[in-house]
BABA-450910 format. One record per residue: x, y, z of N, C-alpha, C, O, CB in turn. Coordinates in pm, whole numbers, padded with zeros to 5 digits, always signed. Glycine has a CB too. Layout:
<recs>
XYZXYZXYZXYZXYZ...
</recs>
This chain:
<recs>
+00755+01116-08801+00610+01094-08698+00608+00932-08711+00617+00854-08617+00430+01182-08768+00598+00906-08819+00527+00755-08854+00645+00661-08752+00591+00573-08685+00533+00701-09071+00780+00673-08740+00874+00565-08710+00866+00580-08560+00894+00484-08487+01029+00578-08777+00817+00731-08496+00801+00753-08339+00644+00669-08344+00644+00585-08254+00800+00956-08274+00558+00667-08396+00430+00629-08350+00512+00451-08359+00565+00435-08250+00262+00689-08470+00530+00354-08428+00543+00256-08467+00669+00208-08297+00667+00116-08216+00590+00268-08648+00729+00289-08310+00841+00227-08195+00716+00273-08064+00699+00171-07998+01051+00335-08185+00663+00340-08031+00564+00344-07912+00493+00236-07908+00480+00168-07806+00469+00452-07910+00431+00202-08046+00367+00105-08005+00423-00030-07994+00346-00125-07978+00275+00106-08069+00553-00048-08001+00612-00160-07971+00621-00184-07881+00628-00304-07854+00695-00180-08001+00629-00066-07754+00657-00027-07630+00542-00046-07559+00534-00097-07447+00704+00099-07622+00467-00010-07618+00318-00044-07523+00269-00196-07529+00197-00229-07435+00175+00052-07588+00298-00297-07627+00301-00401-07671+00388-00531-07542+00356-00639-07494+00366-00365-07816+00486-00454-07534+00620-00512-07474+00511-00551-07343+00408-00485-07354+00786-00383-07443+00512-00618-07255+00433-00627-07132+00579-00623-07015+00552-00586-06900+00318-00793-07131+00671-00646-07033+00808-00631-06946+00824-00480-07013+00945-00466-06998+00959-00766-06981+00807-00436-07036+00844-00254-07084+00858-00207-06927+00794-00268-06842+00678-00139-07193+00924-00120-06900+00975-00049-06750+00993-00156-06664+00992-00115-06548+00865+00059-06673+01008-00261-06672+01002-00386-06539+01131-00400-06515+01213-00333-06579+00935-00550-06570+01167-00486-06425+01282-00550-06368+01362-00697-06444+01464-00762-06423+01227-00583-06226+01240-00703-06549+01286-00832-06647+01234-00929-06581+01171-00999-06659+01445-00864-06674+01229-00973-06460+01183-01117-06411+01082-01212-06448+01056-01327-06412+01154-01109-06303+01011-01098-06562+00915-01156-06609+00910-01250-06732+00818-01321-06772+00847-01070-06621+01046-01227-06787+01090-01317-06910+01212-01441-06844+01296-01495-06915+01172-01195-07049+01202-01457-06746+01260-01574-06700+01144-01703-06672+01023-01682-06681+01341-01529-06566+01201-01835-06637+01124-01926-06620+01078-01963-06483+01166-01951-06398+01174-02014-06675+00974-02000-06445+00904-01977-06340+01014-02005-06198+01016-01948-06089+00769-02073-06355+01104-02121-06254+01182-02159-06123+01300-02044-06078+01335-02023-05962+01260-02312-06152+01352-01976-06201+01420-01829-06168+01372-01740-06121+01445-01664-06058+01461-01765-06251+01212-01708-06132+01176-01606-06070+01142-01637-05960+01129-01542-05882+01096-01542-06122+01111-01786-05901+01096-01811-05757+01238-01781-05692+01228-01734-05579+01045-01966-05729+01365-01797-05736+01452-01834-05720+01491-01677-05669+01503-01646-05551+01507-01918-05826+01509-01585-05783+01505-01446-05764+01440-01375-05635+01502-01297-05562+01440-01401-05873+01324-01409-05620+01249-01386-05551+01289-01403-05356+01291-01320-05264+01151-01466-05619+01308-01513-05360+01388-01599-05238+01497-01505-05192+01515-01456-05080+01464-01756-05291+01566-01490-05307+01708-01443-05289+01707-01267-05238+01797-01209-05178+01793-01469-05451+01583-01216-05284+01536-01092-05277+01515-01088-05111+01589-01009-05052+01402-01069-05377+01433-01155-05042+01365-01181-04945+01479-01235-04864+01517-01161-04774+01247-01263-04973+01531-01328-04875+01676-01348-04759+01779-01201-04772+01861-01202-04680+01800-01519-04823+01788-01124-04828+01925-01005-04849+01844-00910-04801+01923-00829-04752+02001-00961-05018+01743-00872-04785+01670-00754-04727+01661-00761-04554+01669-00862-04484+01512-00754-04798+01647-00665-04526+01716-00632-04351+01573-00668-04279+01550-00731-04176+01783-00420-04302+01482-00600-04377+01364-00569-04306+01216-00599-04379+01206-00573-04499+01377-00424-04275+01112-00649-04312+01007-00661-04353+00868-00711-04265+00856-00776-04160+01040-00728-04445+00764-00647-04363+00624-00648-04245+00566-00750-04300+00565-00728-04421+00506-00509-04231+00505-00874-04272+00429-00974-04269+00276-00986-04189+00241-00983-04071+00516-01057-04227+00197-01003-04336+00072-01014-04267-00014-01071-04297-00001-01079-04420+00022-00932-04248-00124-01135-04264-00217-01217-04356-00301-01338-04261-00342-01287-04156-00114-01295-04485-00324-01432-04269-00389-01549-04193-00282-01712-04213-00230-01752-04318-00571-01567-04276-00278-01747-04140-00161-01878-04161-00238-01995-04072-00234-01981-03950+00028-01839-04082-00307-02110-04125-00370-02222-04073-00228-02313-04054-00156-02334-04151-00498-02287-04180-00200-02358-03933-00115-02429-03904-00187-02530-03763-00214-02499-03647+00013-02333-03883-00201-02682-03850-00250-02738-03719-00392-02748-03691-00436-02799-03588-00199-02665-03616-00475-02691-03796-00585-02631-03788-00616-02521-03650-00711-02521-03572-00675-02745-03797-00526-02453-03653-00529-02337-03585-00521-02244-03676-00424-02250-03750-00436-02323-03489-00634-02116-03699-00566-01997-03800-00514-01888-03704-00572-01827-03615-00688-01919-03916-00359-01880-03759-00288-01766-03683-00315-01634-03745-00288-01643-03864-00134-01785-03679-00368-01482-03707-00357-01374-03796-00257-01324-03727-00243-01326-03605-00475-01284-03824-00144-01249-03858-00017-01191-03786-00027-01077-03857-00086-01049-03961+00133-01267-03795+00050-01009-03769+00085-00844-03826+00215-00860-03792+00210-00817-03676+00007-00691-03750+00346-00896-03813+00453-00875-03784+00509-00761-03859+00452-00724-03962+00512-00982-03791+00634-00691-03809+00783-00630-03843+00848-00658-03797+00843-00663-03674+00821-00527-03841+00958-00698-03871+01086-00864-03882+01204-00739-03958+01189-00660-04052+01013-01077-04054+01341-00773-03852+01439-00729-03864+01516-00847-03856+01480-00962-03833+01459-00631-03788+01660-00785-03883+01775-00903-03834+01797-00955-03755+01852-01065-03748+01868-00896-03829+01729-00838-03611+01795-00843-03460+01655-00888-03437+01686-00960-03343+01869-00690-03365+01566-00899-03443+01446-00925-03406+01296-00876-03483+01269-00869-03603+01458-00881-03287+01244-00856-03408+01077-00819-03444+00975-00782-03347+01015-00775-03231+01008-00933-03502+00840-00754-03371+00743-00678-03327+00628-00714-03391+00618-00711-03514+00769-00551-03338+00530-00753-03308+00343-00678-03375+00274-00823-03295+00326-00878-03198+00296-00671-03644+00172-00858-03348+00049-00930-03278+00024-01055-03371+00035-01075-03492-00097-00826-03267-00017-01128-03263-00075-01294-03325-00176-01301-03259-00183-01248-03148+00013-01443-03300-00274-01365-03312-00409-01340-03251-00423-01480-03320-00372-01500-03430-00518-01191-03290-00523-01614-03224-00601-01699-03311-00762-01699-03217-00774-01598-03147-00512-01871-03331-00841-01765-03212-00944-01795-03157-00931-01766-03001-00993-01682-02935-00974-01926-03195-00826-01864-02957-00838-01857-02860-00738-01753-02788-00720-01775-02668-00843-01970-02833-00687-01672-02830-00590-01558-02753-00567-01449-02890-00592-01453-03010-00409-01641-02682-00495-01340-02783-00439-01249-02882-00312-01143-02815-00337-01060-02728-00573-01159-02942-00218-01159-02856-00094-01176-02783+00008-01063-02869+00002-01094-02987-00040-01352-02788+00093-00953-02851+00212-00910-02891+00334-00951-02854+00357-00963-02734+00213-00810-02875+00424-00977-02939+00542-01023-02923+00605-00906-02909+00529-00810-02903+00590-01109-03018+00774-00871-02900+00868-00819-02924+00987-00906-02861+01001-00954-02749+00850-00692-02889+01079-00910-02991+01205-00930-02950+01308-00850-03004+01283-00814-03120+01233-01051-02968+01435-00802-02952+01514-00753-02928+01607-00811-02924+01613-00854-02809+01500-00704-02862+01731-00859-03006+01799-00935-02967+01744-01081-02959+01664-01139-03032+01837-00885-02867+01811-01121-02849+01819-01262-02769+01644-01254-02652+01576-01345-02605+02019-01259-02643+01631-01138-02647+01549-01068-02517+01375-01111-02584+01334-01024-02661+01591-00841-02499+01277-01231-02560+01183-01211-02609+01096-01136-02512+01127-01149-02393+01143-01318-02660+00975-01047-02544+00852-00992-02446+00750-01039-02511+00763-01065-02631+00831-00831-02423+00608-01064-02432+00503-01120-02438+00386-01058-02355+00372-01103-02242+00531-01240-02410+00299-00960-02398+00236-00938-02366+00035-00958-02405-00026-00893-02491+00310-00863-02359-00015-01048-02326-00094-01140-02309-00227-01072-02240-00233-00954-02207-00024-01248-02234-00328-01163-02224-00400-01115-02117-00409-01210-02044-00353-01310-02091-00517-01062-02139-00468-01228-01919-00453-01288-01773-00551-01430-01871-00502-01516-01798-00546-01171-01590-00620-01494-01946-00708-01636-01944-00574-01704-02038-00574-01825-02058-00909-01634-02039-00440-01598-02103-00360-01666-02188-00259-01755-02050-00223-01870-02024-00269-01542-02310-00247-01608-01987-00156-01697-01892-00184-01763-01799-00096-01838-01757-00078-01648-01839-00303-01762-01739-00404-01887-01675-00342-02014-01751-00270-02093-01690-00597-01867-01716-00367-02030-01867-00365-02162-01932-00245-02202-01961-00224-02321-01985-00436-02169-02046-00130-02094-01961-00005-02116-01974+00044-02217-01873+00119-02308-01908+00060-01996-01969+00002-02202-01749+00004-02276-01632-00029-02407-01623+00044-02501-01594-00061-02224-01555-00134-02407-01646-00272-02524-01643-00331-02559-01778-00293-02497-01878-00411-02461-01557-00422-02657-01786-00484-02660-01882-00639-02614-01810-00727-02550-01868-00458-02799-01956-00644-02663-01680-00781-02620-01592-00672-02571-01519-00587-02642-01467-00910-02736-01515-00675-02424-01513-00583-02317-01420-00732-02345-01307-00849-02380-01319-00535-02098-01507-00641-02306-01201-00706-02342-01028-00740-02159-00988-00659-02081-01037-00531-02441-00875-00835-02109-00917-00819-01925-00894-00737-01902-00842-00736-01781-00819-00906-01840-00824-00616-01977-00784-00522-01904-00758-00415-01879-00924-00356-01773-00947-00452-01985-00622-00415-01972-00995-00346-01950-01093-00407-01827-01166-00336-01748-01228-00336-02067-01167-00562-01814-01153-00639-01731-01243-00594-01575-01174-00580-01472-01241-00822-01777-01239-00576-01587-01017-00508-01441-00985-00424-01414-00994-00396-01294-00987-00502-01391-00902-00299-01540-01023-00152-01448-01038-00140-01429-01229-00039-01388-01286+00024-01568-00953-00252-01466-01287-00226-01426-01430-00295-01319-01422-00272-01253-01523-00266-01517-01547-00370-01265-01352-00421-01122-01375-00344-01062-01341-00391-00955-01380-00528-01073-01324-00224-01027-01281-00119-00973-01196-00061-00921-01371-00067-00803-01407-00011-01107-01066-00020-01008-01441+00026-00972-01594-00059-00919-01690-00048-00956-01807+00072-01082-01662-00160-00822-01650-00239-00824-01772-00152-00669-01796-00118-00588-01709-00441-00837-01758-00136-00665-01910-00137-00458-01957+00062-00496-01929+00141-00402-01937-00269-00265-01758+00119-00660-01894+00290-00615-01861+00325-00666-01985+00236-00715-02053+00390-00693-01716+00448-00662-02031+00535-00726-02107+00614-00825-02018+00673-00781-01920+00618-00629-02176+00617-00959-02049+00628-01081-01942+00764-01110-02074+00754-01120-02196+00450-01228-01905+00894-01118-01974+01030-01141-02030+01025-01289-02020+01025-01358-01918+01159-01069-01949+01021-01329-02155+01027-01525-02137+01150-01564-02127+01227-01498-02197+00971-01628-02272+01197-01645-02067+01339-01712-02036+01371-01796-02152+01297-01895-02156+01343-01807-01899+01446-01790-02238+01488-01878-02328+01490-02008-02319+01464-02085-02412+01584-01855-02353+01526-02045-02190+01433-02182-02176+01353-02230-02139+01337-02347-02104+01450-02248-02151+01282-02138-02140+01105-02236-02152+01043-02217-02270+01057-02127-02353+00970-02185-02039+00938-02360-02268+00885-02377-02400+00786-02293-02472+00739-02317-02583+00837-02486-02401+00753-02167-02375+00703-02053-02445+00800-01989-02568+00763-01938-02674+00678-01946-02334+00914-02008-02526+00996-01935-02593+01043-01994-02716+01083-01928-02813+01093-01903-02516+01038-02085-02712+01018-02179-02843+00910-02206-02924+00909-02252-03038+01041-02292-02817+00794-02163-02832+00705-02162-02930+00656-02028-03000+00585-02014-03099+00605-02225-02880+00711-01943-02922+00664-01824-02980+00762-01697-03080+00743-01596-03149+00611-01765-02854+00892-01798-03024+01014-01672-03092+01053-01691-03213+01162-01648-03253+01158-01659-03022+00950-01774-03305+00967-01806-03388+00922-01716-03496+00971-01707-03608+00936-01905-03377+00787-01629-03429+00721-01549-03506+00790-01415-03488+00731-01308-03506+00577-01552-03475+00882-01423-03461+00983-01291-03425+01097-01264-03520+01168-01163-03520+01056-01312-03282+01106-01406-03630+01253-01425-03655+01248-01411-03812+01222-01520-03862+01321-01577-03596+01260-01337-03880+01245-01291-04030+01306-01451-04095+01236-01527-04162+01360-01119-04078+01429-01474-04062+01489-01584-04154+01359-01736-04122+01327-01803-04220+01697-01622-04087+01314-01762-04019+01254-01800-03964+01118-01835-04028+01076-01931-04093+01269-01737-03880+01073-01733-03989+00896-01714-04019+00910-01719-04204+00844-01787-04282+00810-01507-03939+01000-01636-04228+00992-01642-04431+01028-01801-04468+00985-01852-04571+01155-01514-04535+01116-01878-04366+01163-01993-04464+01039-02084-04419+01016-02170-04504+01340-02067-04436+00969-02087-04331+00839-02157-04334+00745-02142-04390+00679-02240-04421+00792-02166-04256+00712-02040-04417+00632-02000-04528+00589-01985-04662+00482-02002-04719+00632-01950-04522+00753-01931-04713+00787-01880-04856+00805-02076-04928+00891-02116-05007+00982-01745-04853+00726-02132-04884+00748-02253-04964+00652-02300-05091+00532-02276-05085+00744-02358-04866+00706-02361-05197+00600-02349-05309+00588-02539-05336+00689-02601-05368+00671-02232-05476+00489-02591-05321+00515-02732-05343+00442-02791-05495+00326-02769-05528+00452-02813-05205+00521-02853-05558+00480-02922-05679+00540-02833-05821+00573-02715-05809+00306-02933-05673+00547-02891-05927+00603-02861-06062+00560-02676-06048+00448-02646-06006+00510-02972-06212+00671-02553-06092+00654-02434-06077+00603-02363-06252+00667-02377-06356+00800-02381-06001+00501-02307-06239+00515-02255-06385+00448-02087-06369+00352-02058-06297+00411-02372-06511+00513-02006-06440+00501-01859-06443+00320-01847-06503+00264-01908-06594+00644-01782-06565+00272-01752-06417+00106-01728-06441+00106-01566-06487+00208-01502-06510-00005-01757-06273-00010-01522-06494-00040-01381-06543+00030-01318-06464+00082-01366-06363-00179-01330-06545+00040-01171-06514+00097-01079-06491+00022-00990-06423-00052-00975-06520+00146-01043-06584-00034-00905-06329-00092-00839-06246-00059-00727-06132+00055-00717-06086-00132-00916-06210-00141-00662-06100-00101-00569-05974-00144-00600-05847-00260-00635-05829-00149-00438-05987-00057-00592-05750-00068-00600-05611-00008-00481-05529+00108-00443-05514-00007-00723-05570-00166-00423-05467-00063-00277-05383-00056-00180-05504-00016-00068-05471+00141-00322-05322-00076-00191-05599-00038-00050-05709+00114-00112-05714+00197-00024-05695-00055+00159-05632+00155-00209-05729+00273-00272-05798+00270-00339-05906+00166-00405-05908+00329-00347-05731+00340-00358-06009+00287-00496-06129+00433-00582-06104+00554-00563-06093+00258-00433-06354+00287-00741-06102+00331-00840-06075+00337-00944-06152+00261-00943-06249+00291-00860-05994+00418-01051-06134+00392-01161-06213+00346-01302-06109+00400-01300-05998+00533-01184-06305+00268-01402-06132+00269-01493-06073+00313-01605-06047+00293-01669-06151+00221-01498-06077+00373-01690-05954+00461-01777-05931+00342-01919-05883+00282-01936-05777+00581-01708-05811+00344-02001-06010+00213-02105-05973+00321-02262-05922+00392-02322-06003+00077-02141-06164+00308-02295-05799+00333-02453-05797+00194-02523-05816+00082-02487-05779+00404-02506-05647+00242-02652-05895+00096-02734-05964-00079-02661-05980-00198-02681-05958+00070-02875-05849+00022-02562-06037-00092-02526-06111-00200-02451-06000-00321-02452-06019-00154-02667-06185-00135-02385-05880-00222-02302-05845-00224-02432-05691-00170-02390-05589-00372-02263-05976-00265-02530-05688-00273-02612-05597-00181-02620-05465-00218-02633-05348-00269-02710-05661-00037-02608-05521+00111-02639-05406+00120-02463-05412+00235-02418-05409+00306-02764-05490+00031-02384-05420+00076-02238-05386+00113-02173-05491+00164-02217-05594+00184-02226-05297+00072-02000-05447+00122-01944-05529+00170-01787-05503+00111-01711-05426+00042-01966-05619+00264-01758-05566+00374-01651-05483+00379-01555-05632+00423-01590-05742+00572-01739-05414+00325-01439-05596+00333-01290-05698+00441-01201-05631+00447-01150-05519+00169-01184-05704+00538-01201-05757+00671-01108-05742+00670-00995-05812+00624-00989-05926+00795-01171-05785+00730-00883-05741+00709-00736-05817+00759-00755-05931+00849-00839-05926+00777-00606-05758+00743-00723-06010+00810-00678-06153+00866-00498-06153+00892-00427-06251+00669-00703-06290+00869-00473-06041+00932-00302-06002+01043-00302-05902+01034-00343-05786+00808-00194-05923+01170-00242-05972+01264-00238-05876+01313-00408-05829+01289-00486-05920+01196-00146-05753+01366-00465-05725+01349-00555-05667+01257-00655-05666+01153-00653-05602+01356-00520-05596+01299-00751-05744+01166-00848-05728+01159-00963-05601+01199-01079-05588+01155-00940-05873+01071-00847-05496+01059-00931-05363+00910-00986-05408+00843-00957-05507+01069-00829-05194+00888-01054-05324+00718-01186-05281+00686-01047-05198+00738-00973-05114+00739-01412-05138+00522-01065-05303+00474-00951-05202+00341-00990-05177+00253-00913-05139+00480-00793-05257+00325-01127-05202+00176-01210-05149+00198-01337-05202+00234-01365-05317+00013-01149-05211+00157-01455-05056+00179-01567-05058+00033-01626-05061-00033-01629-04957+00270-01601-04955-00021-01675-05187-00147-01790-05158-00098-01952-05085-00083-02008-05194-00222-01830-05333-00075-02024-05018-00083-02144-04943-00121-02227-04957-00240-02248-04930-00114-02151-04870-00024-02337-05017-00079-02452-05038-00245-02490-04964-00290-02416-04877+00033-02539-04991-00308-02590-05004-00452-02633-04952-00514-02531-04903-00612-02576-04844-00456-02735-04848-00510-02416-04894-00601-02296-04884-00531-02288-04717-00617-02300-04630-00806-02324-04915-00407-02272-04674-00372-02246-04555-00354-02098-04543-00251-02066-04482-00260-02322-04522-00425-02004-04585-00352-01875-04567-00303-01827-04650-00242-01888-04738-00269-01868-04495-00322-01665-04640-00293-01593-04699-00203-01467-04638-00244-01382-04559-00394-01580-04749-00061-01475-04700+00028-01394-04645+00087-01257-04736+00154-01258-04839+00134-01488-04606+00048-01169-04675+00111-01035-04784+00242-00935-04740+00237-00856-04646-00022-00915-04803+00345-00952-04819+00497-00923-04725+00497-00754-04814+00462-00722-04928+00691-01077-04774+00555-00671-04695+00518-00542-04757+00640-00470-04669+00703-00534-04584+00338-00482-04731+00669-00317-04703+00743-00237-04671+00921-00313-04651+00997-00257-04572+00666-00176-04549+00953-00395-04703+01052-00452-04748+01187-00309-04728+01188-00199-04782+01004-00516-04912+01263-00357-04655+01366-00275-04618+01358-00153-04561+01457-00081-04546+01428-00259-04705+01226-00118-04520+01157-00035-04417+01221-00002-04288+01206-00115-04242+01041-00097-04384+01292+00076-04172+01284+00076-04064+01203+00006-03964+01090+00054-03964+01280+00159-04061+01217-00091-03877+01177-00106-03783+01213-00085-03670+01327-00117-03634+01157-00172-03788+01103-00012-03567+01141+00042-03409+01197-00104-03341+01107-00187-03347+00977+00115-03306+01312-00153-03282+01286-00250-03173+01347-00168-03055+01451-00103-03049+01357-00407-03196+01242-00194-02959+01297-00101-02827+01290-00194-02719+01183-00253-02732+01201+00042-02785+01342-00230-02635+01288-00303-02476+01161-00235-02421+01149-00113-02431+01413-00282-02340+01107-00278-02387+00987-00212-02306+01054-00131-02157+01131-00175-02071+00862-00354-02259+00985+00007-02171+01029+00008-02017+01008-00022-01858+00911+00018-01794+01036+00085-02008+01079-00075-01822+01143-00183-01682+00990-00152-01619+00943-00256-01572+01327-00113-01552+00895-00029-01606+00794-00042-01589+00681-00125-01600+00594-00175-01529+00789+00013-01614+00722-00122-01732+00607-00229-01778+00662-00390-01814+00588-00463-01880+00532-00164-01926+00759-00426-01781+00835-00548-01782+00799-00630-01624+00797-00581-01511+01010-00504-01806+00774-00756-01666+00777-00857-01519+00853-00991-01595+00824-01070-01685+00578-00910-01436+00945-00971-01523+01122-01098-01547+01087-01228-01476+01125-01238-01360+01312-01031-01439+01021-01325-01529+00982-01476-01445+01080-01495-01442+01092-01547-01331+00901-01601-01491+01199-01492-01495+01362-01573-01387+01322-01724-01384+01415-01804-01368+01382-01510-01165+01199-01771-01398+01184-01870-01400+01116-01927-01542+01106-01870-01651+01132-01884-01290+01071-02063-01501+00948-02167-01602+00819-02062-01594+00770-02006-01496+00891-02364-01510+00780-02056-01739+00607-02006-01759+00525-02141-01743+00433-02192-01678+00563-01931-01938+00607-02164-01830+00498-02318-01866+00443-02396-01766+00523-02404-01673+00571-02439-01940+00329-02463-01745+00323-02533-01636+00303-02680-01678+00404-02750-01686+00218-02478-01548+00201-02726-01702+00131-02879-01728+00134-02876-01934+00102-02976-01999-00094-02884-01634+00172-02768-01987+00115-02786-02115+00261-02824-02218+00269-02841-02340+00021-02632-02161+00346-02826-02129+00456-02910-02225+00519-03024-02206+00596-03067-02292+00557-02849-02248
</recs>
């Protein structure tokens, strides 16, 4: 009984007991394993706030290898994105489309834009709108741009996030970003606090199915030409 109690006590003192073991690794290897796990996963849900060029975007995207869907919003607009393979669909309000045609939309621009409210607009691949927004639906592009740490890496504290045990990796003592990595199962990145206060991103539902279907034809407007007007 004494031996059993001693062994149990040792197990309770081990912070890595029952984990995937990445907590024992140097910070650089923890971060590398998290990046590798993210690349290998077929799907993920990415949500949170991202500050880019002074604009705060709120994201809630479900991403897969062949596309993605979800919502992106800023102070100026809220829109829904859906990409199935190379086909990109965008649903937004009339004000958004009017501003895409011109920085100072005319009454005719506003009238035309009003017809797009509640519809998915199929965006031509050659249009600047496609290039601006398709990255939000691309798992590799979005994770590659967001999962960046800047500065010397150090391993931080163990904790929990969403009920999962984690270990943090700090860059530049946190000034260059902080990444929380799962200590359970696959060492997925679960939360990123971006450098310079440029937002906090949560990563969840790794490997869970993402339903990607093209909208019904009755809900789609195919521009068949360039959407953007004076903004490119």
